[in-house]
N, C-alpha and C positions, 0 to 999 in steps of 0.2 A: 191634208195633201201626203202626209205618207201613209204606203202602205206596214199596217204591223205584219211582221214578223219576217220579212225582206229584205232580203242584204242588196247593193249597187252589183255593179258586174264588175268585181274586181278581185282578177282571181288570186291567189295564197299568192306571200311571195318568202324567198330567202330569209329568215327572221335577221341574218347576219348582218345585211349589208345596211349600213349606213353614211349618209352625204353627210360630207363638210367641207370649207372652204378655209385656207389657208393663207394668209400674209398677202391677200387680193391687193394689188393695183392693179387700175385704171385709167389710163390717159387718154385724151382724145386731142390733141397736139399739146396747146399750152395748158389746155384744161384737166387739171388730175379729178375725177370722179368719184374715185376712192382710192383708199390708200392705206393700205396693213389688214384688212379686213379677215380676218377669224372670226369662223363660226360654226357650231353643228349644228343640223338639225335631223334629231334622235328620231327613229325610226316609233310608230307609236303615238307618237305625240307631236302637239299643234303648235307648231312656232308662231309669236305673231311677230313680223317684221315694220317696225314704224319708222319714221325719222317725218323731219320737214318733206314741202315737194324742193326737189334738188339734194337730200340728205344721201344719192347713192340707190335708192329702192331697185328702181325699175334696172337701175346698169346689174346691179349685181345678177338680178331677174336674172337678166339677157344673157350676164354669163355660166349662168347656171342650164342655159336650157339653147346653148350654142350659137345664139346670135351674135355676140360680142366674144371674142380672146381676150384672154385678161397679158396685160403688159408683164405683169410680176405674179408669181405666185402661183400656186395650185389648187385645183380639185381633186378631192379624196373622197378612196368608194371602201370603208372601214380602213379606214388608213394608208392605202394605196392610192397614188396618184393614177389620175384619169384622163386624157384630154378628151374634150368633145367637141371635135372641130367643127360641127356643122349643126344645125336645130336636128336633122334627120337621124345625127348619133344618141343627139341626147334624149328624141323620143325611144331611139330603140334598146337605149338604157332606162327607160322608164321612169324620165321623168317630162312630165305635164305643166302647163302655166295658162290657166284661163284670166286670156287678157281681161283687161277695163271695157276695151273697144273689140264687141266680136268681129272678127272678120267672115261673114256669110258669105256662100254664093247667091246672087242674089233671083238667079234662074230656073234653080233646083229645088226638089223638095226638104223637105225636114229632114226627111232617112239621109236622102242621098248627102245632105251637110254633113250628118252623124261622122256619116263613114268612108268621107271622098277619100280616095287614096287604100283604100280594105275595102270595097265595093265588092259582095258576092256573085262570083260569075256560076253562071250553070259551063258543064263539057264544051260547051262552043263557043264560050269565053264571052257567051252575052252575058247582062246586069240577069241576075236571077233575082227578080222582085219579090218574087214567094216567099223566097229566105229573109230576101232587105226587108220586107214587113213585120217576118218575125221575130227579124231579131230587134225590131225599134220598139214596137209594142210589147214585146219581152221586157226590155229595158227602160222604157216610159213607165210600166206599172212599176218595176223595180225600187225607182228612185221616187214614184209619186206625184208625178208630175204627169202621168195622163188626161190628166183634165183641165189642163192649161196648152198645149201645146198637142199638137196634129201632124201625123206624120208627112201627111201629104202637100201642107200648106207651102208654098215660094218661100225663099228666103227673101225675098220682096213684100213678101203679107205681113213678118213678124213685129210685136210690138218690140221695144226695147229688152223689155222684159222675157220673151220669150229668144231676143236670140242670143241672150245671158246663157240663160237653159240649154241652147243649142251646144255653148263653149262646153256645156260644166258633161253632158252627154258625149262630146267627143271626144275630152280630154278622157275620160274611165274607159273607152273601148283599147283594147289589150294590156297589159299587163305595169297598169302603173304603180311605180313605188315611192318615186316624190310627186306631189301636188302642191302647186302654189295658186291659189286664189290671188286675184291682183283686184280689191275694191269689187265682189264679185256683187253686193248686195244695193249698187247705187242703182237698178234699173228693176229692184224686185217688189212684188207687193209684201204686205207682212206676214200671210201664207205661204209666200213663195221660199221668202226668208227663213221661213223657222220648217220647211224642210230641206232647206239647206243646210241650216244647221243640223238637221237629223241623217243627214247624210253625212258631213264632214264627223259627227260623231263615230260611226257607223267605219268610215274610213281608219281614223287610229285607232279603235276596236283593232280595225283586221293588220292592223301591225304598217300603215302606210305614215309617211313622212310627209304632216303639212305644213305649206308655210303658206300663212296668214296674211293678207297687206293690206289694212286698212285705217281709216280717220277717226271713222265709230268707238271710242271708246268702251258703250255696252256692250257693244260685238267681243273685240278683244278680251275683255272681260266674262264673257260668257261661254269664250269658245278656248283660249287660248292656254295651253297648260306652262310655257314660259313667254316671256317678251324679247324682241331683240331690237334695242335703238340706234339707227344711224344718227350720225349726226355731221352735218359738211365732208361724208364720204367713210367718213371712222365708225368703229364701233363706238359709244356712248357710254352703253352699257348692256348686260346680259341679267333678267329681272325673272324670278319666279313668279308666276303673275299669282298665286296664290297669298302671296307677302307683302304685294304691294299692292300701290293706291293709285288714281290717276292721277293726282297732284306732283308724287314720284317719276312718273311715264312724263308728263310734260315736261318735268323740267332737265328731265335728261336730254327730249328732243328739242330744245327750243333752248335752253342754256342760262332759261329764266323761270321764272315763277309767272302762271298765268291766274291767279286768281282772283283779281279784278276783269275777265274775262270779256262780262258783258257790259257796259255803259250805262247804270241804270240813272236816268235825266226824267224829271217833270217840265216840258216845255212847250207843249200843246198849248196853240191860243185857241178863243172862241173861235173863231173865224172857219167856216167848211169849205172844205175847196176844191173835196170831190164828193158827188153825191150822186144816190143811183137811188130810182126810185120803178120797183117793179120791171126792172130787166129780165127781160126772156130773149135766150137765142135757142138753137136747135141742142142745147146741152145743158141750158139752166133756165131755168123758172122763179118770176116774181122776187129778184134781186132785190129788196131794200140798203141801201152802207150808205156810212157817208165817213168820211176821213176828214181831222182839222189840220191847219197849218203846224206843223212840227209834231204830229200824235204818228206813233208806227202803230198800225193796226195788221194783226195775223189771220191770215185765210188760212185755218187748220182744220183736217180731215183727211180720210182713207185714199189711197188711190181710186182713178173713177166717182169724185166729190164731185168734180167739176170745176174745182179754181183754177186750176191753169185756161182750160176753154173761159173761164171768166175774165182771167187779165187778157188772153187774146181778144177778146170781143173786146176790152175795155182801150186794146191798140191798135184796132179797124183792121184785127184780122181774121176776123170773125162777122156773120152779119144779124144786127142784134134786129130781132123779129117786134119788140111792143117795149115798152116801158121807157122810162129818159133816162139821160146822164148826162150833166151838169160840172164842168169848173168854174167857181169862184161864180156861183148864181146862172152863168151861161150853159144855157143847153143845147145839145153838139148834135153833128149828126157827122159819125162816125163810119163813114163808107168804105176808108181804106186806111193803113200806117200812116200815109203824108197827112190824112184829115185831124188824125190822134198828133200825131206832133208837132203841127200848129193851133191845137189845143192844148200845147205844153204836158200832151203825157208820154212818159218816155216807158220803155219794157222793156226790164234785162231779161230774157224766158229759159225758161227750164232746160233746154238744150244749146249751151252756149256755142256749139261747137257748130251744129247744125243752122241753128236760128236766130243767129247772134253777131260770128266773126265771118270774115275773110280767112281765110285760114292763110293762103298765100301771099298777102298781100300785107302791109307791115303794121309798126305799131299805129306810126303816124298817120294812113290813108285810115285805118278803122276807126280812131279816137274822133278823124272829123268829118266822118260820114254823113252822120243826120247835119251838119253846120254846116255844108257850103253853103250854102246858099247866103250865109254873114260869112261867109272868106273869099267869096267873090265878089270881085271888080269888073263890072261887066258882066263876058262871059267865063271869065279864068280868074281861077282861084290863085289866091295870092299865097304863095309856098310859103314867103317868107315866113308871112304871122303865121300859117297854118303849122306849121316845122316847129315856131315858138310857142304855140297854145299845148301842141300835142308835147312836146317837150317839159314845160311847164306841169301837167297834170300826172303824167309819168313819175317825176319828181316826187308831185304833194302825194301822189299817191302808193307810192314806193315800189313803182313799176321793176324787179329784178330785170335788169337787161342790156345788154353793151350798147344797145342803139335802139334811138323810136323808129329805125329803117331796120331792122331785123322782122321779121315774120313773124307773125301772131303762131303759128303752127308750132313755132319750136317755143314757145313759152312752155313755164310749169301752169296747171289748171287754175290754180290762184293766181299769175298773172294774167291768165288773159282774162276772168274776172275783173280784175282791177282795170282791163283797159276797153271793159263793155261799163264799165260803173263813169272810167274818164269820160266819154262818150257823151253821157248823159249831164255829166256836171261840166262839160262846153256846153251844154245846150240849155242848160238848168232851167229844168223843166220846176212846174209846179207842183205836181202828180208822178212820183215814181215807181210802178211794179216793180217788188224782184220777184223773180220765181226761182226756188231753191237756191238763194243765192251761195248757198256752202260748201254744195256739193259736191265731192271729189275734189275737195280742197282739204289741205293740213293746216294741225289746230293753231299755227302762229297766223297762218294767212286769213282764219277765221276771226282770231281778232284784229286784221288788220278792217278786214271786212266790217267788221262788227263798229269798230272805230267810224270810221267811213257812215256809215247809218246814224249814227249816235253824230256826226258834223252837220246831215243833212235836215237831219231832224232841228237842229238846234238853229240851220237857217231858213228853218220856216217850210219845208219842202214836206207835204203830205205823202205819206209810203206806208204798200201796201205790200206785205211781205208775204209770199206762201213758204212756209216750208213742215218740212214730214216730218222732222228732228224736233220734240216736243220740249228738249230742253232749251232748246236756241227760242223757239215761240214765245215759251214762259220767261227769258230773260231778255229778251229783244220788245215784245209787245205792251204797249198803254192799253190795246182790247182785245182780244180775240173771238173771231167771227169765227165760227164753227159751221162746216157744209156737209151734206151727205144727199147722193144722187142727184145733184144738182139744185139741191132748195140748202140754204139756212136753215141749222136747226136750233140755233140759240147762240147766246152771246157772253163773255165773261169780262169783266173787270179784271186789274190785274190783282186784288187783293182777295180775288175769289180764283183764282184761276190754279190750277194743279192738274196732270197729266191725267186723274181720274176723273174727274168733272171735263175735261177734252172727249176723251176716250168715251163719254158715259152719251155727250153727243151725237159725237163722229158714229157711234154705231147704231142710233136708232134705226126701232126695225120697225117703224110705223108709215115710212117714206116707201112710196111707189118712182124708181125711176124715171126721170123726163121722157118720154117721148120723143125718139130722133129715128131716123133713119143709122147714123151711125154709133159703137160703141163708143159710154163716155170713157174715155182714158185721159189721165194726167200729163201727158204728155201729145205735143204736137207737130207736126212741120207747120214754118211759115216762112214770108222775106227775112232778111237779114233787117235788124231794128235795133 
């Protein structure tokens, strides 16, 4: 992906400048998001900013980028106080942030998205399309992204990974001095991740101060020179990456040891709950698979393997062209999500915000969504019972919220995922499919999600888990089924599974892609479920 001997489009900068924050406090009414935070982000070094969701990372980044003003404290440039009253002022000062959720203009091209606000003009003040094409082509080549994104693609046509790349390109226009990456790899393929890491290494070498926010320990220890940990709005510690380890970082983040992160158990029964025989869709072919009661089966594979497409087909969102799906020995006709729900199959999809949640609705409404038929009397929902069950599951799953009437969009990623799980726990499915259940959530919330999965297995639920994180696959699964190009390439038991064995099966080169009118992806839009 990366072009040898090239540099990203970042001009040289004054090596004397350094940004820091001193005694930053931020209050939102009665809520104190930050308290006395003092940190330095040295030039030419990568500072990983870590902490659980709600620790204050996003608030601190918004203060650095002018979106929020501190209640108390100062931002310093080389020891001199400086105010950043707006995002425009922060941008002029050379501060960039690449957000976790890209902001893309849907009806204009990639080139126009990248240079929005700074489009080249002719002497007649018209858009200079030739110059725009020259700039974007050169930038794509310098960054090594020319093969994964086209300058003329519309914003509405971009995949999640491509939208992330547009944000990266946008941030590197102009004179960047500080660049913050907020969970930048959550939508990227392995090749794109490696290209991004190479870019960050080059930014560090050019003297840029890089702030890197991620929950993925492997990335942190690959990239970071230093690790700053926030907990409950305060600085829990600043560590040199080469002198610490994952355990110490986790203890600083959560204030406790999470050495028993995965709850290993052997509760699988002989009873086969979910069985697939020769299942073929537009995206997968000849899938034979079974999951027993209380068993956790992981679907592993690289981006484009067809895992999410198979999950959507089992949830009634993609047509099954041939083959058989049965639950407890009863063959099913899955023509819609309603058929899957009636067959006691639940899906927590990969894109929880786009595919599972009504963000402007309450926790109560999102929790009861697929169980309204059981909460109705005549045509009316029994509101008292609905509130009672929503509160019960919110308490059981430890959803951090002031009220079940709180809008879901205001929750952290981990708590949003718990609301999706609460929806299915209320429905009591026999089969639950979890697609990337811990993507974008912090280590403490991950531990709670793993506990929920273990509890469901003990209750006899058949669990099919899709994950791109190999340690998670190895930690959770009783069996691992590996897919590549829409087909199953192999199966591994717990005792024989390793990262190397999974990757060998995932990268098998003797399988042609399943023929389809659509390209394979591991994400798809669908109805909320």
